N, C-alpha and C positions, 0 to 999 in steps of 0.2 A: 680873253675870249677865244683866241685862236688855239691856245693850249687845251682848253676844255673840249673844243671840237676834235682836236687831234686825239685826245685820250678816248673820247667816245667812239671815234672811228676805229681805233686800235681794239677797243673792247668788242665792238660789233664784228670786226673782221675775225677776231679770235673765236668768238662764238660761232660764226658762220663756218669757219674752218673746222671747228670741233664737230659740228653737225654733219658736215660733208664727209669727214673721215670716220664717222661712226663713234666718236668718243662719247657722245651723249645718247647712244642708242639705248632705248628702253628694253630691247629684246635680249641684251647681253646680261647674263647672270653667271655667278660663280658656281662651280660644281657644288653639289650638296649631297647629303646622305639620303639616297632614295628610300632605303629601308626605314630610316628614321621618319621620313615624311609619311610613308605608308602606315607605320605604327601610330603616329600622331592622329592620322585620320581614323584608324581603327578604334582608337581610344576615345576620341572626342566627338565622333559622329554617331548618332543613334541608329545603327543598322538594325533592321528587323530580323535579319538572318545572320548566321555566323559565316564569316568569310574565311576562306582557306587559301594559303599561298599556292600559286599555280606554277608548276614546273615549266621551264623555258620551252621545251619541245611542244607542250600543250598550248602555250601562249601563241606560238607560231601558227598552230592549227586554228585556234579560236579567232585570231585576227587575220589569218591568211597572209602572213608576212614571211619574208625570207630572213634568215639569220644575219645576212650582210647588211640589212637595214638597221639593225639594233646593236648598239654598243653594249648596252645593259638594260635590264628591265626588272621591275618588281610588280607582280600582278597578283591580286587577290580576287577570287570569284566566290559567289554564293552558291548555295545548293540550287537545284533546278527550280526551287519554289519562288525565287525572287530574281530580279535583274541587278541587284546591288553588286557593285564592282569598284575596285580601285586598280588603276593601271598607270604605271609610271615608266616611261620609255626615255632612254637617251639615244637619240638618233645618231647614226654614223656619218651622215652628211645632210645637207639642206634638202636634197631630193628624197632622202630616206625619211626626213621629218614630214615632208608632204605625203609620202607613201603611208606613214603611220597614221597621220590625221585622216586620210581617206579610208584606211582600214578600220579605224574607230567608227567613222560615220557609217560604213557598211555594216559593221557589227551592230550598231544601234538600230539600223533599219531592219536587220535580220531578227533582232530581239523583239522589236515592235511587232513584226509579222508573227513570230512564234507566240508571243504573249497576248496578242489581241483576242484569241479565243481561249487560250489556256488559263491565263490569269490577268484579265483586263485591268485590274486595279494597279498593276505594275507599270502601265503605259505612262502615267504621269511622270514617273521618275525618268523615263526615257525621253520625255519631251523637255525636261528641265534638268538635264545633266550638267556637270561642271567639266569644262574642257579648257585647259590652260596650255598655251604654247609659248615658251620662253627659252631663248637660246637654243640649245640642242635638245631641249626637253619637251615632251608631250605628256600631259598629266590629265587623267580622266578620273572622275569620281561620280558614281551613280548612286544616289541616295535620296531620301526625303528632304535632306537639308543642304540643298545646292549652294545657297548663299553662305552658309556656315563653312562648307567645304572650300569654297572660293577664298574666303578670308583666311582659313588655316593654311591653304596652299601658298597664297601670296605672302603671308607673314613668314612662313617657313623658308621660302626660297629667297627672300630678300634680307633675311637676318643671318 
């Protein structure tokens, strides 16, 4: 009986130590092919508009970010007719990750303001967008299929 309690105590302490040191952190992920994820989303999500790859200097202007915040990024934007978008950022630090998340929220708000009179049917996409923050990554997908996008993203980054 005493041996059983000792074994259970050791198991409990090991799990507790793992949690405290971050060994079981759900936020940690391995690096992945950002372009590969963007391509998967482009192929598997039914976008109403064609999305085009956006150059880095344009991305900094769209999101009002500084290049020091971004280790790398892959961004696809639609024409001015829709709000559809894919943006995958690898942040250079935890503060940069926060900056990127805030920049995305600001862009969403700005898009809502712009499309409220221009093309109000697009607002639903801006209210139900997919935003995933894992490890150093911030991933945005704006489409009519937010649940499907979330599943694709989660499957891609965990496999």
